[in-house]
VODOVO-526673 format. One record per residue (C-alpha): x, y, z. Coordinates in pm, whole numbers. Example, Ala and Ser with C-alpha at 12.3 -4.5 7.8 and 13.67 -1.06 7.14 Angstrom:
<pts>
{{1230 -450 780}}
{{1367 -106 714}}
</pts>
This chain:
<pts>
{{615 31152 8355}}
{{810 30896 8155}}
{{1096 31025 7946}}
{{1135 30958 7575}}
{{1176 30588 7504}}
{{1425 30620 7225}}
{{1790 30569 7301}}
{{2094 30460 7108}}
{{2413 30268 7103}}
{{2604 30446 6829}}
{{2599 30820 6754}}
{{2585 30967 6406}}
{{2505 30652 6215}}
{{2260 30839 5995}}
{{2349 31139 5785}}
{{2258 31465 5955}}
{{2190 31705 5671}}
{{2199 32004 5905}}
{{2533 31930 6069}}
{{2840 32131 5963}}
{{3104 31972 5745}}
{{3356 31977 6031}}
{{3146 31727 6225}}
{{3150 31481 5934}}
{{3527 31472 5916}}
{{3727 31216 6108}}
{{3913 30893 6067}}
{{3694 30685 6297}}
{{3405 30496 6139}}
{{3116 30464 6384}}
{{3007 30114 6468}}
{{2668 30019 6335}}
{{2460 29828 6591}}
{{2322 29500 6467}}
{{2030 29288 6576}}
{{2114 28935 6686}}
{{2017 28638 6473}}
{{1775 28516 6742}}
{{1589 28849 6738}}
{{1572 28864 6357}}
{{1454 28505 6343}}
{{1179 28589 6592}}
{{1053 28876 6372}}
{{1067 28665 6055}}
{{874 28380 6219}}
{{568 28593 6304}}
{{242 28465 6157}}
{{-12 28751 6144}}
{{-322 28529 6137}}
{{-231 28356 6464}}
{{34 28555 6654}}
{{-155 28888 6645}}
{{-499 28739 6688}}
{{-525 28825 7060}}
{{-305 29139 7062}}
{{-573 29391 6968}}
{{-687 29544 7299}}
{{-640 29860 7509}}
{{-433 29919 7822}}
{{-487 30197 8073}}
{{-257 30271 8366}}
{{-224 30555 8614}}
{{98 30750 8658}}
{{208 30779 9019}}
{{503 30929 9206}}
{{730 30740 9445}}
{{510 30864 9729}}
{{200 30710 9573}}
{{48 31036 9448}}
{{-148 31007 9127}}
{{2 31232 8857}}
{{-174 31135 8534}}
{{-257 30841 8313}}
{{-102 30627 8041}}
{{-308 30463 7764}}
{{-214 30226 7483}}
{{-440 30117 7197}}
{{-350 29873 6918}}
{{-579 29796 6628}}
{{-553 29660 6273}}
{{-574 29912 5992}}
{{-449 29999 5643}}
{{-185 30257 5559}}
{{-108 30338 5196}}
{{-306 30028 5092}}
{{-92 29808 5315}}
{{-227 29592 5597}}
{{-68 29701 5923}}
{{-135 29790 6286}}
{{-202 30131 6434}}
{{-34 30178 6771}}
{{-130 30482 6973}}
{{17 30561 7314}}
{{-60 30870 7520}}
{{82 30976 7856}}
{{-10 31304 8022}}
{{-17 31455 8368}}
{{164 31702 8591}}
{{486 31664 8787}}
{{540 31925 9060}}
{{258 32122 8904}}
{{421 32127 8559}}
{{205 31977 8280}}
{{391 31730 8062}}
{{316 31441 7834}}
{{412 31211 7550}}
{{211 31097 7249}}
{{305 30827 6997}}
{{119 30737 6678}}
{{282 30458 6482}}
{{194 30240 6182}}
{{360 29900 6212}}
{{375 29618 5957}}
{{299 29257 6041}}
{{665 29185 6109}}
{{700 29495 6335}}
{{862 29713 6071}}
{{784 30081 6123}}
{{612 30249 5829}}
{{560 30586 5993}}
{{576 30719 6348}}
{{497 31057 6504}}
{{640 31114 6850}}
{{547 31429 7044}}
{{679 31532 7386}}
{{612 31847 7581}}
{{690 32009 7917}}
{{496 32331 7980}}
{{734 32528 8200}}
{{617 32882 8271}}
{{939 33052 8173}}
{{1071 32812 7907}}
{{829 32553 7764}}
{{982 32259 7581}}
{{822 32091 7281}}
{{988 31812 7084}}
{{846 31638 6775}}
{{1014 31346 6602}}
{{879 31196 6280}}
{{1008 30872 6129}}
{{897 30786 5775}}
{{995 30492 5559}}
{{1066 30609 5205}}
{{1124 30402 4893}}
{{1500 30376 4943}}
{{1568 30496 5301}}
{{1428 30615 5631}}
{{1400 30985 5705}}
{{1392 31128 6056}}
{{1276 31487 6107}}
{{1296 31659 6445}}
{{1162 31995 6556}}
{{1271 32107 6903}}
{{1114 32421 7040}}
{{1248 32560 7367}}
{{1106 32894 7456}}
{{1128 33100 7141}}
{{1421 32903 6995}}
{{1337 32650 6725}}
{{1584 32385 6613}}
{{1529 32156 6316}}
{{1724 31840 6243}}
{{1696 31596 5954}}
{{1862 31257 5917}}
{{1849 30970 5672}}
{{1921 30603 5737}}
{{1969 30321 5490}}
{{1760 30006 5509}}
{{2071 29802 5592}}
{{2140 30017 5899}}
{{1775 29994 6005}}
{{1756 29614 5984}}
{{1597 29494 6306}}
{{1488 29847 6401}}
{{1216 29872 6665}}
{{1051 30208 6717}}
{{866 30308 7032}}
{{534 30218 6874}}
{{644 29874 6752}}
{{812 29816 7088}}
{{473 29827 7262}}
{{344 29554 7031}}
{{667 29356 7062}}
{{627 29334 7442}}
{{286 29173 7403}}
{{425 28923 7152}}
{{713 28829 7382}}
{{464 28754 7658}}
{{243 28555 7420}}
{{517 28357 7242}}
{{791 28363 7505}}
{{1136 28518 7499}}
{{1394 28329 7289}}
{{1667 28164 7492}}
{{1950 28331 7299}}
{{2055 28695 7324}}
{{1765 28911 7213}}
{{1899 29239 7074}}
{{1738 29475 6826}}
{{1812 29827 6703}}
{{1647 30147 6828}}
{{1702 30523 6873}}
{{1835 30709 7172}}
{{1705 31051 7277}}
{{1911 31214 7001}}
{{1788 30972 6730}}
{{2122 30793 6709}}
{{2103 30425 6626}}
{{2190 30200 6917}}
{{2140 29848 7050}}
{{1823 29767 7243}}
{{1847 29453 7455}}
{{1558 29257 7603}}
{{1555 29003 7883}}
{{1300 28833 8104}}
{{1241 28929 8464}}
{{1135 28697 8742}}
{{765 28634 8783}}
{{597 28807 9073}}
{{256 28886 9218}}
{{89 29225 9184}}
{{-221 29322 9380}}
{{-488 29518 9192}}
{{-823 29594 9354}}
{{-748 29339 9626}}
{{-692 29073 9359}}
{{-353 28908 9326}}
{{-235 28883 8967}}
{{53 28672 8848}}
{{262 28899 8626}}
{{557 28843 8396}}
{{830 29100 8336}}
{{1046 29217 8047}}
{{1340 29452 8081}}
{{1444 29670 7791}}
{{1774 29859 7790}}
{{1877 30128 7542}}
{{2258 30132 7522}}
{{2346 30483 7411}}
{{2711 30572 7352}}
{{2645 30940 7406}}
{{2469 30895 7739}}
{{2413 30643 8017}}
{{2210 30330 7936}}
{{1839 30369 7996}}
{{1633 30077 8124}}
{{1258 30018 8142}}
{{1091 29736 8330}}
{{742 29631 8228}}
{{513 29365 8375}}
{{221 29196 8206}}
{{-55 28951 8280}}
{{-46 28617 8104}}
{{-273 28744 7825}}
{{-51 29049 7759}}
{{-221 29330 7956}}
{{30 29583 8087}}
{{20 29606 8469}}
{{334 29799 8562}}
{{589 30012 8378}}
{{879 30207 8522}}
{{1203 30361 8406}}
{{1483 30247 8634}}
{{1595 30541 8849}}
{{1288 30753 8778}}
{{1065 30867 9069}}
{{760 30825 8845}}
{{603 30495 8749}}
{{286 30353 8598}}
{{56 30099 8757}}
{{-267 29924 8680}}
{{-559 30071 8874}}
{{-836 29833 8764}}
{{-824 29466 8676}}
{{-852 29448 8295}}
{{-1105 29235 8118}}
{{-948 28906 8024}}
{{-888 28849 7655}}
{{-1149 28604 7529}}
{{-986 28331 7325}}
{{-1164 28105 7081}}
{{-1218 27758 7216}}
{{-1062 27510 6982}}
{{-1242 27175 6992}}
{{-1019 26876 7062}}
{{-912 26681 6762}}
{{-1118 26363 6719}}
{{-940 26033 6771}}
{{-1036 25747 6545}}
{{-946 25397 6651}}
{{-784 25180 6390}}
{{-997 24880 6299}}
{{-992 24610 6037}}
{{-1204 24674 5731}}
{{-1426 24404 5583}}
{{-1592 24550 5278}}
{{-1851 24271 5250}}
{{-1990 24350 5596}}
{{-2044 24716 5510}}
{{-2336 24712 5271}}
{{-2306 25077 5176}}
{{-1936 25052 5100}}
{{-1983 24721 4917}}
{{-2257 24876 4704}}
{{-2025 25166 4613}}
{{-1753 24914 4529}}
{{-1982 24726 4289}}
{{-2099 25051 4126}}
{{-1743 25165 4079}}
{{-1644 24827 3941}}
{{-1917 24840 3677}}
{{-1818 25198 3585}}
{{-1458 25093 3525}}
{{-1560 24787 3321}}
{{-1789 24997 3107}}
{{-1517 25255 3051}}
{{-1273 24985 2946}}
{{-1529 24831 2708}}
{{-1589 25166 2541}}
{{-1215 25215 2495}}
{{-1172 24872 2335}}
{{-1460 24935 2096}}
{{-1298 25260 1992}}
{{-964 25083 1931}}
{{-1029 24748 1756}}
{{-658 24720 1673}}
{{-599 24642 2039}}
{{-756 24294 2014}}
{{-562 24212 1697}}
{{-236 24325 1853}}
{{-286 24121 2168}}
{{-396 23815 1968}}
{{-81 23826 1753}}
{{138 23861 2059}}
{{-23 23568 2243}}
{{0 23348 1933}}
{{369 23431 1887}}
{{433 23380 2257}}
{{271 23034 2263}}
{{466 22930 1955}}
{{803 23028 2100}}
{{731 22950 2465}}
{{1026 23159 2599}}
{{1156 23118 2953}}
{{1183 23496 3005}}
{{841 23630 2908}}
{{926 23988 3010}}
{{1230 24013 2785}}
{{1041 23843 2506}}
{{756 24093 2531}}
{{1002 24382 2543}}
{{1168 24268 2219}}
{{834 24202 2055}}
{{677 24539 2128}}
{{998 24735 2065}}
{{923 24698 1695}}
{{624 24929 1744}}
{{826 25194 1925}}
{{921 25510 1740}}
{{1222 25566 1968}}
{{1392 25232 1893}}
{{1597 25241 1568}}
{{1494 25005 1292}}
{{1727 24702 1259}}
{{1917 24639 936}}
{{1721 24422 690}}
{{2039 24218 627}}
{{2074 24091 982}}
{{1854 23792 900}}
{{2125 23652 668}}
{{2341 23578 971}}
{{2065 23418 1171}}
{{2095 23046 1254}}
{{1912 22818 1009}}
{{1811 22453 1031}}
{{1942 22392 680}}
{{2288 22233 646}}
{{2581 22442 530}}
{{2748 22169 318}}
{{2596 22098 -19}}
{{2734 21747 2}}
{{2510 21655 289}}
{{2317 21342 204}}
{{2012 21469 397}}
{{1969 21778 180}}
{{1702 21614 -26}}
{{1501 21520 283}}
{{1494 21882 402}}
{{1387 22027 71}}
{{1022 22095 12}}
{{877 21824 -215}}
{{764 21943 -552}}
{{527 21790 -797}}
</pts>
């Protein structure tokens, strides 16, 4: 049966509230694993309405030994749900069987947000040995300010409890075992980014570590005498307290899991029956409209609308002019003044004329007219002064 899928790159990143004070002392500061920019960008770019549209289906595989003996089964279900009034996905994975006659299994129940952030996960593992049964439960819960991890390990009659807390900064790019199952489907659907794809996960001791992903070569897998083209993803948990752990998973083009194995393990999981293909909505092709010249007079319907609209605008303008009779007087004065002066620059002339009606232009001094040019002569001795004067009776 598959071992726990949580490994780590750096021990003791979180605060273990049950550890003695001596373990917390030391000059070395543990390195905090970080997700790569390509991986974080991939998570931020997810669009729930489109990217998760065809991810909601079940997978069922059989667990077999290296000799081909069937040992149990492995099931994965993913469905949309709500958790604490938040839209999310419920991921449930269950693996159970017997190895060498010893019952064992793993169960994962995880609530995942639409950008693969873990809200809550319950991970249960058991091995029912006759003399010393082992039971391990790990709960991850996102609180308001931090993540809490509670573990209860029961071996025989001994019970060990461990509690840890992790800040949101340390958990940036964290992928739990539940969200990892959904991530694999998305990587098949959207494709693996070309750059290094590294996220953050837990090792078997719930220490934060780097989790790297890479594509495997395509191959053919035969299921029920049918050859399926499958695509692989390799995930490696780089724990600093133990050897790296690697899983290889293969999927059909629509994301169905066909094969899953932990490298070095004598137990693997394979597809026994060809899954039902995911039915995708057929999107009609976009219509193509040829560009053509438009002659409005040839289109009677359009020409009729044009005439109706023209009459509506004329009527609206007539109503406005009736409501503002000063408009005609203003335009008449301007045209009369314009025809009297006959300026070369009509635009500048109109600007100066209408600036007198503007409230933003300062009023000119009333004494400026005294300096204006006049046709009358300056000298009083001019002999033509009498000709220019207005005749009086």
